[in-house]
C-alpha angles and dihedrals in degrees: 000000000000117000089233090061094049101050111097109257090218093059111120119202139042132313122188125176126179135176119202090334096314118115110237099175137001129179136167118187139156130037127294086199109029098188093052094035093234105165128227112255136183087269095053114123111223131195109243104191114201093003087091090074087082091063092050090050091053090047091053093046089052090055091048092051090050091053094244093122138002134228090245096047111121137227091243091058099039103042127051096203129110104267094187107184094356111111106253089207095065106127134225089245092054090052091049096051098037098247096113100101092214113153110274115221088208106035103186091196091068105020123068104188129040088211089070089076093069100052091096101013114051114232092224088073091068107091100123135032092251089059088071095055095090088061095062115002094092095047125097125251113279091221137339112294115270094012098116147339118272123158107248131190096187090058092063092045087057091047090053089050088052089054089051094047095048098042101033089229133107105263094242091054090051092049091049093053098038101037117007097045092045091051095044089242093158095165099046121099149115106273130182115242092226093056108029119171123237122296096025115142121231114233118231133209119196114231113207094195093060099026087230142098132257128187122251097237091119094041105062140039110290088231130020124257137188088291091063144280106133119149112227143171121226091241091051089056091054088052089051093052092045094052093041093053093045091056096246094129104033132358118284088244090059090044088056091051091047091054094044131087109275099158143357133078103246095242091132117056093220105024100030098107137035133198120181109312088336136093114226126213113204111237113191091185098055144332116345120260120240130203143160125212147181139201130182132147103298092003131098127164140164133169121183136187123205107196091190094069105011095247119152119188129191122188125174134167129190089201096056091250117172104275091166093062091050091047090055089055090051090053090050094051104034106029 
C-alpha cells in the first residue's frame, strides 16, 4: 500500500519524509490560524515541545568535545545555585540520559496534564530556564542518582543552565550560533508566545464542553527552555539530521554514542531505551532506529532516522493529532 493511502485523512499538520536527500512524501494540511483559515505550509513554524531536548543534548556534547565540561562533572561544581535536597554529585551524563533522579517539575508518572503546572504559577513567568527553578528546586530527589532511567524535564533545564553558565550566553542564543546557523535552520528558534514572528502556527486544544477549539497560550511555557519549546519547520529538521549525521555539529563518534542505547531497560518497544536527547528503538534485524519527540497541549511532534535505509521522517501537528500512530504506518510501509 502507498504511504499516501495510509496516512489518516483527518491528520492536521505537516509530514515530510526523505531518503538519502530525495523527498519521498510531503504533505501540509490543517490551518495555522483556524479563525482566519490560514493554511499550514512548508514554511510554517511549529512548536515542537520536548523535541528541543535534542538540541540541548548536542550543545552539551559540543562543550564536552571542546573540553569545556566533562561527562562526569557534577551539578555542585558546574552550577552556583542552592541545590537544597538535590544531590550535588549528579553528573552531566546522568542528566543527559535521564538517570539523575533530580525532582521533575512535570513528572509524567503522576501528573496527567501539563496545564496543571500553571494553576498556582502563571505560565507567562517562564521566559528563562531559571524561571522554572521554583517548581522543583525545593523538592527531594525522586530516587538515588544513577539508580534507574526515568524521563526527566528538570534534568534538561539544568543542562541548559550549564550551557549558560559555561558559555556566558542564554542557551537559545548558544544553540542558534552553534547548531541552527551551522545547519541553515533559518526558521528554528525559541520564540515567546506573546510576540511570535511571522508564519508561526497557533496550537489548538479541542474543548468538549463547547465543541470548539482554544489556543494553548495559557497551557505551556511562554518561551521554551532546556526541557523543550523550540519552533521548527519540517525542512529545518531534515537539515538538522543531515548536518548531525555528517559530523558537522559533533564528531561522528559522539553521534554514534548519541544514537546508541545509554539507558533504559527495553520494557517498552518504542520508549524502552534512551541515548542522548534521542529515543532508541531496538532493531534485532539491523541498526537501531533513533527518534526525538514532543508532546504538549495542542502540540505533537516526532522525527525518526532509520540508518538501515537512510529514511528520515518528520511529523508535526498543531492540533495534537496522533503523530505516533502515523509514524508506525510509515515504518510498516517504508521500512
